[in-house]
C-alpha positions as CSV (number, residue, x, y, z in Angstrom):
1,M,31.5,3.8,0.6
2,T,29.1,2.8,3.3
3,V,25.8,4.5,4.3
4,A,25.0,5.8,7.8
5,T,21.5,4.2,7.8
6,P,21.0,0.9,6.0
7,H,17.7,0.8,4.2
8,L,15.6,-2.1,3.1
9,V,15.4,-1.7,-0.7
10,A,12.8,-3.9,-2.3
11,L,13.0,-4.4,-6.1
12,D,10.5,-5.9,-8.4
13,V,12.1,-7.9,-11.3
14,D,10.1,-7.9,-14.6
15,G,9.5,-4.4,-15.9
16,T,11.7,-2.9,-13.2
17,T,15.1,-4.6,-12.8
18,I,14.9,-6.2,-16.2
19,N,13.1,-5.0,-19.3
20,H,10.2,-6.6,-21.1
21,A,12.7,-8.5,-23.4
22,G,14.1,-10.1,-20.2
23,V,17.4,-8.1,-20.3
24,M,19.1,-6.4,-17.4
25,S,21.2,-3.4,-18.4
26,P,24.8,-3.0,-17.2
27,A,23.7,0.3,-15.6
28,V,21.0,-1.3,-13.5
29,R,23.3,-4.1,-12.4
30,E,26.0,-1.6,-11.4
31,A,23.5,0.6,-9.5
32,V,22.1,-2.4,-7.6
33,R,25.7,-3.6,-6.7
34,A,26.7,-0.1,-5.6
35,V,23.6,0.1,-3.2
36,A,24.3,-3.4,-1.9
37,D,28.0,-2.7,-1.4
38,A,27.2,0.5,0.5
39,G,25.4,-1.6,3.1
40,H,21.7,-1.4,2.1
41,H,19.6,-4.5,2.3
42,V,18.7,-5.1,-1.4
43,T,15.7,-7.5,-1.5
44,I,14.3,-8.9,-4.7
45,A,10.5,-9.0,-4.4
46,T,8.9,-10.8,-7.4
47,G,6.0,-12.7,-8.7
48,R,8.5,-15.3,-10.1
49,A,8.8,-18.7,-8.5
50,I,12.1,-19.7,-6.8
51,V,13.6,-21.3,-9.9
52,A,13.1,-18.2,-12.0
53,T,14.3,-15.8,-9.2
54,L,17.6,-17.5,-8.6
55,P,19.2,-16.5,-12.0
56,I,18.3,-12.8,-11.2
57,L,20.0,-13.1,-7.8
58,Q,23.0,-14.6,-9.5
59,Q,23.2,-11.8,-12.1
60,L,23.1,-9.3,-9.3
61,D,25.5,-11.3,-7.1
62,L,23.1,-11.1,-4.2
63,T,24.2,-14.0,-2.0
64,H,23.2,-12.8,1.5
65,G,20.0,-11.4,3.0
66,Y,16.5,-12.3,1.8
67,A,14.3,-12.7,-1.4
68,V,10.6,-12.6,-1.8
69,C,9.1,-14.9,-4.5
70,S,5.6,-15.9,-5.7
71,N,4.1,-12.5,-4.9
72,G,4.9,-12.8,-1.2
73,A,3.9,-16.4,-0.6
74,V,7.5,-17.6,-0.4
75,T,10.3,-15.9,1.5
76,L,13.9,-17.1,1.2
77,R,17.0,-16.5,3.4
78,L,20.1,-16.3,1.2
79,D,23.3,-17.9,2.5
80,P,26.1,-19.2,0.3
81,G,27.0,-21.7,3.0
82,L,23.7,-23.6,2.5
83,P,23.7,-26.5,0.0
84,E,21.3,-24.6,-2.4
85,G,22.5,-21.2,-1.4
86,Y,19.1,-20.5,0.2
87,E,16.5,-21.8,2.6
88,V,12.7,-21.3,2.5
89,I,11.8,-19.5,5.8
90,E,8.1,-19.0,5.0
91,A,5.8,-20.6,2.5
92,V,2.1,-19.7,2.8
93,T,-0.3,-22.1,1.1
94,F,-4.1,-22.2,0.4
95,D,-6.6,-24.7,-1.0
96,P,-6.7,-23.8,-4.7
97,A,-9.9,-25.9,-5.6
98,P,-12.6,-23.3,-5.0
99,A,-10.9,-20.5,-7.0
100,L,-9.8,-22.9,-9.8
101,N,-13.2,-24.5,-10.2
102,L,-14.9,-21.0,-10.2
103,L,-12.4,-19.8,-12.9
104,R,-12.7,-22.9,-15.0
105,A,-16.5,-22.5,-15.1
106,E,-16.2,-18.9,-16.2
107,W,-13.3,-19.3,-18.6
108,P,-12.9,-22.9,-19.8
109,D,-10.3,-22.1,-22.5
110,A,-7.7,-20.7,-20.1
111,V,-4.6,-22.6,-19.0
112,V,-3.7,-23.0,-15.3
113,A,-0.4,-23.5,-13.5
114,V,0.0,-24.6,-9.9
115,E,3.4,-23.9,-8.3
116,E,5.5,-26.8,-7.1
117,L,7.9,-25.1,-4.6
118,G,11.5,-25.0,-5.8
119,V,10.7,-27.4,-8.7
120,G,8.4,-25.8,-11.3
121,F,4.7,-26.0,-12.1
122,K,1.9,-28.5,-12.7
123,L,-0.2,-27.4,-15.7
124,S,-3.6,-28.0,-17.1
125,A,-2.1,-27.6,-20.6
126,P,1.1,-26.2,-22.0
127,F,1.8,-22.5,-21.4
128,P,3.3,-20.3,-24.2
129,D,7.1,-21.0,-24.5
130,G,9.4,-19.2,-22.1
131,E,6.7,-17.9,-19.7
132,L,7.4,-20.4,-16.9
133,E,10.7,-21.8,-15.7
134,G,11.5,-25.0,-14.0
135,E,10.0,-28.5,-14.4
136,L,6.7,-28.2,-16.2
137,R,4.2,-31.1,-16.0
138,V,0.8,-31.4,-17.6
139,V,-1.5,-33.2,-15.1
140,P,-5.2,-34.0,-14.7
141,W,-7.4,-31.3,-13.3
142,E,-8.0,-33.3,-10.1
143,E,-4.2,-33.2,-9.4
144,L,-4.1,-29.4,-9.8
145,T,-6.7,-29.0,-7.1
146,A,-5.7,-31.8,-4.8
147,H,-3.2,-30.1,-2.5
148,P,-2.6,-26.8,-0.8
149,V,-0.3,-24.5,-2.9
150,T,1.5,-21.2,-2.7
151,R,0.2,-19.8,-5.9
152,V,-2.0,-20.4,-8.9
153,T,-1.5,-18.7,-12.3
154,F,-4.4,-18.5,-14.7
155,R,-3.5,-17.6,-18.3
156,D,-5.2,-17.0,-21.6
157,P,-2.8,-15.8,-24.5
158,T,-5.8,-14.6,-26.4
159,G,-7.3,-12.4,-23.6
160,T,-6.3,-9.0,-22.2
161,A,-5.5,-7.7,-18.8
162,E,-8.8,-5.8,-18.9
163,D,-10.7,-9.1,-19.6
164,F,-9.2,-10.7,-16.5
165,M,-9.9,-7.6,-14.3
166,A,-13.5,-7.8,-15.4
167,L,-13.6,-11.5,-14.7
168,S,-12.1,-11.1,-11.2
169,E,-14.7,-8.5,-10.3
170,R,-17.5,-10.5,-11.8
171,I,-16.8,-13.7,-9.9
172,G,-15.6,-12.0,-6.7
173,L,-12.7,-14.2,-5.7
174,H,-13.0,-14.8,-1.9
175,G,-10.5,-16.1,0.6
176,V,-7.6,-15.4,-1.8
177,N,-5.4,-12.5,-2.9
178,Y,-5.1,-11.9,-6.6
179,S,-3.5,-9.6,-9.1
180,V,-3.8,-9.2,-12.8
181,G,-0.6,-8.9,-14.7
182,F,0.7,-7.0,-17.7
183,T,-1.1,-9.4,-20.1
184,A,-4.1,-11.7,-19.5
185,W,-2.4,-13.3,-16.6
186,L,-4.0,-13.7,-13.2
187,D,-2.0,-14.7,-10.1
188,I,-3.9,-16.1,-7.1
189,N,-2.2,-16.2,-3.6
190,P,-3.3,-17.0,-0.1
191,E,-5.6,-14.3,1.4
192,G,-3.6,-11.5,3.1
193,V,-0.4,-12.5,1.3
194,S,1.4,-10.0,-0.9
195,K,4.9,-8.7,-1.6
196,G,4.1,-6.1,1.2
197,S,3.2,-8.7,3.8
198,A,6.4,-10.7,3.1
199,L,8.6,-7.6,3.1
200,E,7.2,-6.7,6.5
201,L,8.5,-10.0,7.8
202,V,11.9,-9.3,6.2
203,R,12.0,-5.8,7.7
204,R,11.5,-7.2,11.2
205,Q,14.1,-9.9,10.7
206,L,16.6,-7.2,9.6
207,G,15.7,-4.8,12.3
208,V,15.2,-1.9,9.8
209,E,12.9,1.0,10.9
210,P,9.7,1.4,8.8
211,A,10.9,4.9,7.8
212,H,14.0,3.3,6.1
213,T,12.1,1.2,3.5
214,V,12.1,1.8,-0.3
215,A,10.2,-0.2,-2.9
216,V,10.3,0.0,-6.7
217,G,7.8,-1.8,-9.0
218,D,5.7,-1.5,-12.1
219,Q,2.6,-3.7,-11.9
220,R,-0.6,-4.4,-10.0
221,N,1.1,-7.1,-7.9
222,D,3.4,-4.3,-6.6
223,L,0.5,-2.2,-5.2
224,E,0.7,-3.5,-1.6
225,M,4.5,-3.3,-1.6
226,L,4.5,0.4,-2.8
227,H,1.9,1.2,-0.2
228,W,4.0,-0.6,2.5
229,A,7.2,1.2,1.8
230,A,8.0,4.6,3.3
231,R,9.2,5.5,-0.2
232,G,7.2,3.7,-2.9
233,V,8.4,4.3,-6.5
234,A,6.5,3.4,-9.6
235,M,8.3,2.8,-12.9
236,G,7.4,5.1,-15.8
237,N,5.9,2.0,-17.6
238,A,3.5,1.3,-14.7
239,P,-0.3,1.5,-15.2
240,D,-1.9,4.7,-13.8
241,E,-3.4,2.9,-10.8
242,V,0.1,1.8,-9.7
243,K,1.5,5.3,-10.1
244,A,-1.4,6.6,-8.1
245,V,-0.4,4.5,-5.0
246,A,3.4,5.4,-5.3
247,D,5.0,8.4,-3.7
248,E,6.9,9.1,-6.9
249,T,7.4,7.9,-10.5
250,T,10.7,7.4,-12.2
251,L,11.7,6.8,-15.8
252,D,10.5,3.9,-18.0
253,V,12.3,0.5,-17.6
254,D,13.8,1.0,-21.1
255,D,15.4,4.2,-19.9
256,D,16.9,2.5,-16.8
257,G,14.4,4.2,-14.5
258,L,15.7,2.1,-11.5
259,V,19.1,3.7,-11.7
260,P,18.3,7.3,-10.5
261,V,16.3,5.8,-7.6
262,L,19.2,3.7,-6.5
263,Q,21.7,6.4,-7.0
264,S,19.7,8.7,-4.7
265,L,20.4,6.2,-1.8
266,L,24.2,6.6,-2.1
């Protein structure tokens, strides 16, 4: 079965395509494959780094097209003919020093990760097990702030998302884009960069009309993407502020909420 009008279908990963236990259900995988096989442009759009995105692409057998990583700072073109199976077509960087030094002054106990593109992360101290993938290296603070980066992650396992939202408002992060995650997790990206900005680049590359864009997500780093899409869908497990931006809300991730959205495209 093929569709008359291929859509750009942007899918968040954690809390959307896979559940909070890190599991992708067979029903979700089958629905994603059906939509891709029908000719839609399925594009993973995630806060994950490249090394943590590739296993998701493999599970879904997405070998062609594009993927958006690091909350929009990194865009990949997928091609099985390339040595790695992909190439980085855009990587937007910023100077992390001002934001990091401001954050450290306000919250000295938090741990910091600076992304190393396609490799892993440089850390101020070890993160909780399983939260980051790739090569993880603890380095001196000066090394964290020395070079332009695509993303900074600021984490405190003892804090809450509300703590970090209050912190963000209190210190007024300027010149960067930031989003607070499901837990006390703060991602900082270059100013103006989001999943939405990267997907607009992908849309133009694919020649898809703006009216034929769909996005599904569950967290604050999905706000711009849901706003960008002609049809923005929030997961049932999303915070109220995310549901408010979306055009519609589907079921919880634990109830395979992505499936009916995808089936509606067939």
